[in-house]
C-alpha positions in Angstrom: 14.0 -22.8 -32.2 17.0 -22.9 -30.0 16.6 -26.8 -29.6 16.2 -27.2 -33.4 19.4 -25.1 -34.1 21.2 -27.0 -31.5 20.0 -30.3 -32.8 21.2 -29.5 -36.4 24.8 -28.2 -35.0 25.1 -31.3 -33.0 24.2 -33.6 -36.1 26.7 -31.8 -38.3 29.4 -32.1 -35.7 28.7 -35.9 -35.2 28.9 -36.4 -39.1 32.0 -34.7 -39.1 33.5 -36.6 -36.1 34.2 -39.8 -38.2 36.5 -38.1 -40.3 38.2 -35.6 -38.0 41.1 -35.8 -35.4 40.7 -35.4 -31.5 41.6 -31.8 -31.8 39.0 -31.0 -34.5 36.4 -32.6 -32.6 37.2 -30.7 -29.5 37.0 -27.5 -31.7 33.7 -28.5 -33.0 32.3 -29.3 -29.5 33.5 -25.8 -28.4 32.0 -24.2 -31.5 28.2 -25.9 -30.9 28.6 -24.7 -27.3 29.3 -21.0 -28.4 26.5 -21.3 -31.2 24.0 -22.7 -28.3 24.9 -19.6 -25.9 24.9 -17.3 -28.8 21.3 -18.4 -29.7 19.9 -18.4 -26.3 21.4 -14.7 -25.8 19.4 -13.7 -29.2 16.4 -15.2 -27.6 16.5 -13.6 -24.1 18.1 -10.4 -25.4 21.7 -9.3 -25.3 21.5 -7.3 -22.2 19.5 -9.9 -20.0 21.9 -9.2 -17.1 24.4 -6.3 -16.3 27.9 -7.7 -15.8 28.2 -5.2 -12.8 25.8 -3.4 -10.7 26.2 0.1 -10.5 24.1 2.8 -8.8 22.7 5.6 -10.7 19.9 8.6 -10.8 19.9 8.3 -6.8 19.3 4.5 -6.8 21.5 2.0 -5.1 23.2 -0.5 -7.3 20.7 -3.5 -7.3 17.8 -0.9 -7.5 19.5 0.7 -10.8 19.6 -2.6 -12.7 16.6 -1.5 -14.8 18.6 1.6 -16.3 21.2 -0.9 -17.6 18.4 -2.6 -19.8 17.5 -2.2 -23.2 14.0 -1.0 -24.4 11.1 -3.3 -23.7 13.0 -5.6 -21.0 12.0 -6.6 -17.6 14.4 -6.0 -14.6 14.1 -8.1 -11.5 16.7 -7.7 -8.6 16.6 -7.3 -4.9 18.3 -7.4 -1.4 17.9 -8.7 2.1 19.5 -8.7 5.4 19.3 -10.7 8.7 20.6 -9.2 12.0 21.6 -10.4 15.4 21.5 -7.9 18.4 23.3 -8.8 21.8 22.4 -6.2 24.3 24.5 -5.4 27.2 22.7 -6.4 30.4 23.0 -3.1 32.3 22.5 0.6 31.3 25.2 3.4 31.8 24.0 4.1 35.2 24.4 0.4 36.3 20.7 -0.4 36.4 19.3 -3.4 34.5 18.7 -2.9 30.9 15.7 -5.4 30.5 16.7 -5.7 26.8 16.5 -9.1 25.3 18.7 -10.1 22.4 17.0 -10.4 19.0 17.6 -12.3 15.6 15.5 -10.9 12.9 15.1 -11.3 9.0 15.0 -7.6 9.0 14.4 -7.4 5.2 13.5 -9.1 2.1 13.1 -6.6 -0.7 12.4 -7.1 -4.3 12.9 -4.8 -7.0 10.9 -4.9 -10.3 11.4 -2.7 -13.3 10.6 -2.2 -16.7 11.8 0.0 -19.6 9.1 0.9 -22.0 11.4 2.5 -24.4 14.7 4.4 -24.6 13.1 7.1 -22.4 10.3 5.9 -20.4 11.2 3.6 -17.4 9.4 2.4 -14.4 11.0 1.2 -11.3 9.6 -0.4 -8.2 10.8 -1.4 -4.6 8.5 -3.8 -2.7 9.7 -4.6 0.9 8.9 -7.4 3.4 9.9 -6.5 7.0 10.6 -8.7 9.8 9.8 -12.0 7.8 6.1 -11.6 8.1 3.1 -9.3 7.7 0.8 -8.2 10.4 1.6 -7.8 14.0 5.4 -8.1 13.9 6.1 -6.9 10.4 4.8 -5.3 7.2 4.7 -5.6 3.7 5.0 -2.3 2.0 5.9 -0.4 -1.4 8.9 1.9 -1.0 9.4 3.0 -4.4 6.8 2.9 -7.5 7.7 5.7 -10.3 8.0 6.7 -13.7 11.0 8.3 -15.1 10.9 10.1 -18.5 14.1 11.1 -20.2 13.2 12.4 -23.6 16.2 14.9 -23.3 18.7 12.4 -22.3 20.3 12.0 -18.7 20.8 16.1 -18.5 17.1 16.4 -17.6 14.4 14.0 -16.6 11.0 14.0 -14.9 10.1 11.7 -12.3 6.6 10.9 -10.7 5.2 8.4 -8.3 6.1 7.1 -4.8 9.9 8.1 -4.5 12.4 8.2 -1.9 13.3 11.8 -0.5 16.9 12.7 -1.7 18.6 13.5 1.7 21.7 12.1 3.3 23.9 9.2 2.4 21.4 6.3 3.4 18.0 7.1 2.5 18.5 6.4 -1.1 21.1 4.1 -1.1 20.4 1.8 1.7 21.2 -1.6 0.5 23.2 -3.4 3.2 26.4 -4.0 0.9 26.8 -0.3 0.3 27.3 0.9 4.1 29.6 -0.5 7.1 27.7 -1.4 10.3 24.7 -3.8 10.8 22.4 -0.9 11.7 22.1 2.1 9.8 23.6 5.5 11.5 21.3 6.7 14.2 21.5 10.2 12.6 20.0 8.7 9.5 17.3 7.0 11.3 16.2 9.8 13.8 17.2 13.1 12.3 16.7 12.1 8.6 14.2 9.4 9.0 15.5 6.8 6.7 13.8 5.0 5.0 11.9 8.2 4.0 9.5 8.0 1.0 6.6 10.2 -0.1 4.4 10.6 -3.2 5.4 13.3 -5.6 6.8 14.6 -8.9 10.0 16.3 -9.5 13.1 16.5 -11.9 16.6 14.8 -11.8 19.6 14.6 -14.0 23.2 14.5 -14.1 26.0 16.2 -16.5 29.5 15.1 -16.3 30.4 15.4 -12.5 27.1 17.2 -11.4 24.1 15.5 -10.2 20.8 16.8 -9.1 17.3 15.8 -7.8 14.4 18.3 -7.1 10.9 16.9 -5.8 7.4 18.4 -4.9 6.2 16.0 -2.4 3.4 15.5 0.1 4.3 16.9 3.5 4.9 15.1 6.6 2.1 14.7 9.4 3.1 16.2 12.6 0.0 15.5 14.6 -1.6 12.1 15.5 -4.9 11.6 13.5 -7.1 8.8 13.4 -8.5 9.6 9.9 -7.0 8.7 6.6 -3.5 8.0 8.1 -4.2 6.3 11.5 -0.7 4.5 11.6 1.0 8.0 11.5 1.4 8.9 14.9 3.1 12.3 14.3 6.4 13.9 15.5 7.8 12.5 18.9 10.3 13.5 21.4 12.9 10.6 20.8 12.1 10.0 17.0 11.9 13.5 15.9 10.2 13.5 12.3 10.2 9.8 12.2 6.7 8.9 12.8 5.4 11.8 10.9 6.2 9.9 7.6 3.3 9.2 5.5 4.8 6.7 3.1 2.6 7.3 0.4 -0.4 5.4 2.0 -3.5 7.4 1.5 -1.4 10.5 2.6 -2.9 13.9 3.3 -1.9 16.3 0.7 -3.3 19.4 2.7 0.5 20.5 2.8 3.3 19.9 0.4 7.1 20.1 0.7 10.0 20.9 -1.7 13.2 19.0 -1.5 16.2 19.1 -3.3 19.6 17.8 -3.6 23.0 18.5 -5.3 26.1 16.2 -5.7 29.3 17.1 -7.3 32.2 14.7 -8.0 35.2 16.9 -9.3 37.6 13.9 -8.8 37.1 10.2 -9.0 35.6 8.2 -5.9 34.8 11.5 -4.0 31.4 13.0 -3.7 30.4 16.2 -2.0 26.8 17.2 -1.6 23.9 18.8 0.2 20.2 18.5 0.6 17.4 20.9 1.6 13.8 20.2 2.6 11.2 22.6 3.5 7.3 22.3 3.8 4.4 22.4 6.4 3.2 19.5 8.5 0.0 20.3 10.0 -2.0 18.7 7.3 -5.1 21.1 8.3 -5.4 18.8 11.5 -8.1 20.3 14.0 -6.7 22.7 16.2 -3.2 22.3 14.9 -1.4 25.6 14.3 0.8 26.0 11.0 3.8 23.7 11.7 6.7 24.5 9.2 9.4 22.2 9.0 13.1 22.8 7.6 15.9 20.2 7.3 19.2 20.2 5.6 22.2 18.3 5.3 25.9 18.3 4.2 27.6 15.2 3.2 30.6 13.7 1.8 31.9 10.1 0.9 35.1 9.3 -0.9 37.8 6.3 -1.1 41.4 6.3 -2.1 43.7 3.4 -2.3 41.6 1.0 0.1 40.7 4.1 2.5 37.2 5.2 2.9 35.7 8.1 4.4 32.1 9.4 5.2 31.1 12.5 6.9 27.3 14.0 7.6 25.9 16.7 9.5 22.1 17.5 9.3 19.9 20.2 11.2 16.3 20.8 11.3 13.6 23.1 12.6 10.0 22.9 13.7 8.0 25.6 14.0 5.2 26.4 16.5 6.7 23.4 18.7 4.9 24.6 21.8 1.6 24.2 20.3 2.4 21.1 18.6 4.0 19.7 22.0 0.6 20.5 23.8 -1.3 18.5 21.0 1.0 15.4 21.1 1.3 15.3 24.8 5.1 15.3 24.5 8.0 17.7 24.4 8.8 18.2 20.6 12.3 19.6 20.0 12.0 22.7 18.1 15.5 22.2 16.9 17.3 18.9 16.1 20.5 18.0 14.7 22.9 15.3 14.2 26.1 14.2 12.4 28.8 11.3 12.3 32.3 10.6 10.8 33.0 7.1 9.7 36.4 5.8 8.5 37.3 2.3 7.0 40.1 0.6 5.5 40.0 -2.4 3.1 42.8 -4.8 4.4 41.7 -7.5 2.1 43.6 -6.0 -0.8 46.8 -7.3 1.0 45.7 -10.9 1.6 47.1 -13.2 -1.1 44.1 -15.1 -2.5 42.9 -16.3 -6.0 40.0 -14.1 -5.6 39.7 -10.7 -4.4 38.3 -10.6 -0.8 36.9 -7.3 0.8 37.8 -7.1 4.5 37.3 -3.6 6.0 37.7 -2.9 9.7 35.8 0.6 10.3 35.0 3.2 13.1 32.3 5.6 13.4 31.8 8.4 15.9 28.1 10.0 15.9 26.3 12.6 17.7 22.4 13.6 17.4 19.8 15.2 19.5 16.2 15.3 18.8 15.7 17.8 21.4 18.5 20.2 20.8 16.3 23.0 21.5 13.0 22.8 23.3 9.9 25.3 23.2 9.5 27.6 26.2 7.8 26.1 29.1 8.5 22.4 28.2 11.3 20.4 29.7 13.2 18.2 27.5 15.0 14.8 28.1 18.7 14.3 28.6 18.4 10.8 27.0 17.6 12.3 23.7 21.2 13.7 23.6 22.8 10.8 22.1 26.6 9.7 21.7 27.5 6.7 19.7 30.8 4.9 19.0 30.6 2.0 16.6 33.7 -0.2 15.7 33.4 -3.2 13.5 34.2 -5.4 10.4 32.7 -5.7 7.1 33.4 -8.7 5.0 32.6 -9.3 1.5 33.5 -12.5 -0.3 31.9 -11.0 -3.2 30.7 -7.7 -4.0 27.2 -8.7 -3.8 27.3 -10.5 -0.2 28.2 -8.8 3.0 29.0 -10.1 6.4 29.1 -7.6 9.3 30.3 -7.5 12.8 30.3 -4.6 15.1 29.9 -3.3 18.7 28.0 0.1 19.4 28.9 1.9 22.6 25.7 3.8 23.2 25.6 6.8 25.6 23.3 9.5 26.3 23.2 12.4 28.7 20.7 10.8 30.7 22.9 7.6 31.5 20.6 5.3 30.3 22.5 4.2 27.1 22.9 0.6 26.6 25.5 -1.0 24.4 25.2 -3.8 21.8 27.0 -6.3 19.7 25.6 -6.9 16.1 26.3 -9.6 13.7 24.6 -9.4 10.1 24.5 -11.0 6.7 23.2 -9.3 3.4 22.9 -9.7 0.0 22.0 -7.9 -3.2 21.3 -9.4 -6.7 
């Protein structure tokens, strides 16, 4: 039909061209072009592609595209990032680091969503890590959930494989949304980003107030070769990280409750808090009850080119002595971390036909997965880490980021190894 209408319009223009002036012909050609574009929009839908990408309901900008669609529309988006890591040849103590440099296509992610009607939406995130599947990489589903919003944005119901709503990075982790080639260590080792589990919960927002509250399957603290053989349980250096079940045939003997509240009383400033509580033994043989609590306070804001981020998080693991004996490693009964990051967009002062974003940044970070150890178990000084990161983020357009930074990695065991990173990332 589109072809027929375009052909008819072209013939009409050609018929009038013999008696029209050059200006009239140009006007007719423009009208034909506009008519063709309009017919194409009617065929595909007026909202085939949002003009700008904006985060919503806890999702990063590209991940939230489906919420900007009309009913019965498919949404496709994604992101990716490639990173180069150059490690210093020596540790803090002067001994050889023995760490080889790496160039890795870290992630290639595809978002697929569908809006069934004005109150039922499906959203998913499929991730390819390390450019392959198998020994060096993996393919996984990070999000696959249904949202029900019959009461509008104030109250919604969400069910499926969901991101745990904690910290600043776990939900919003697209490479264009944060500074630094690597994610902050606090939000990898204390809040184990990317952290997702199966569950159901409520979400919504009203004016400057936003919330999410989920019931999810709990973590798995003890290594078990049964239903989840890939889950190795809590560790001395990684804290909770290796206890994530990631929605894969997850044990559901123990559940957890997690909630988050964010308020934005003024434009471009968000204050928030998250809280997680649950059990993590999953009825493993000989395992005691292992209660886990984790909370965080976070802030992010920007004003006239200046940007600031701050986060503090703290967790507790119960019966860490018995868990340490089962795991064969000292599991911290207390873990904590925090960072403060500042950046400034100097690109706003550079004359150019197109606005470019160019922001130097600095981040101070302190975290420890063994802030407190159970009686009778010795901790490692190397788990108490201090990191300074300085770098630059450049965005020729908002959807593409080129990053450069250097990390001064230190720990109390004097075994830290500094590194220089270069990365490129995109969203669409």
